[in-house]
N, C-alpha and C positions, 0 to 999 in steps of 0.2 A: 504494500500500500504506500502510495506517495502522498504526503501531506503538503498542502500549499498554505503558506502563512504569510501575512504581511508584517511579521515581526522578524526582521533580519538577524538579530543576535541569536534567535532560537536555533538557527542552522548550526552555528558553531558550538553552542552550549550542549546540544544533544550528541555531538560527535565525541565529546570527552568521555573518558571512563567514569563510571558512577563514583568511584572512590576519590577522584580528583575534583569532583563538582562541589560547590559550596553546599552547606547543609540545607539551606532553604530551597535549593533546586533538586536535591536528592529525592525528596518526597515526590515531586512532580515526575522525575525520571522513573521512579519505581512504579508509579501509577500508569505510565505510558508503556511499560514493559509488557503488559498483557495484550497489547495490540501488535499486529504484524506490520511494523513501520519499516519500510525499506530506506526512505530518505525524507527529509523535510526540505522543501524547496521554497525559496523566497519569491513572492510575487507581489508586485506593487498593489496596494489596496484599491486603487482606482480601477484595476483590471479584474478584481474579484467582484463581479457584478452581483451575484446572489447574496454574498455576505454584506455588500454595501447596501443593497436593497433592504435586507432584513434589519440592518442597524438603523435604518431610517423609518421603518414601519413600527413605530411605538404605539402603545395604547395610551389614550389620554388618561391622565392621573386625576382621580377624584378624591378630594379631601373634604372632611367634615369641617364645620366652622371651628370646632374646639381643637383640631389638629394643627400643630405648628410645623413649619418646615424645619426649623432649627430649634434646638433647646439650649438655652444659655446656662452654663454651669459655672459657679464661682468656686474655684478650687482652693482658694486661700482660706475660706471660712472653715472647712472641716479639718484643716491641718492642726495638730496639737502643738501650736507654737505660741509662746507668750507674746503679749503686745510689745514688750521691750525688744525681743529678738526680731520680731516681724518688722 
């Protein structure tokens, strides 16, 4: 199976042996081992028409009035630090 990807570094990352890959990539490489991948080939994203089409075909997001897009968190308040040190 030949995989086409628009992520150029992925080609070289997966050519390395598993033992020499960084820890964060080893998990991904282990998951991919169950597939029969012959090679990963880079292809410019604008030439990957189906993927480009699917990335643009999003569902409209519906939010209730009480749902906020972002939640503000004050991280200084819960820290057990005296006012003098703060």
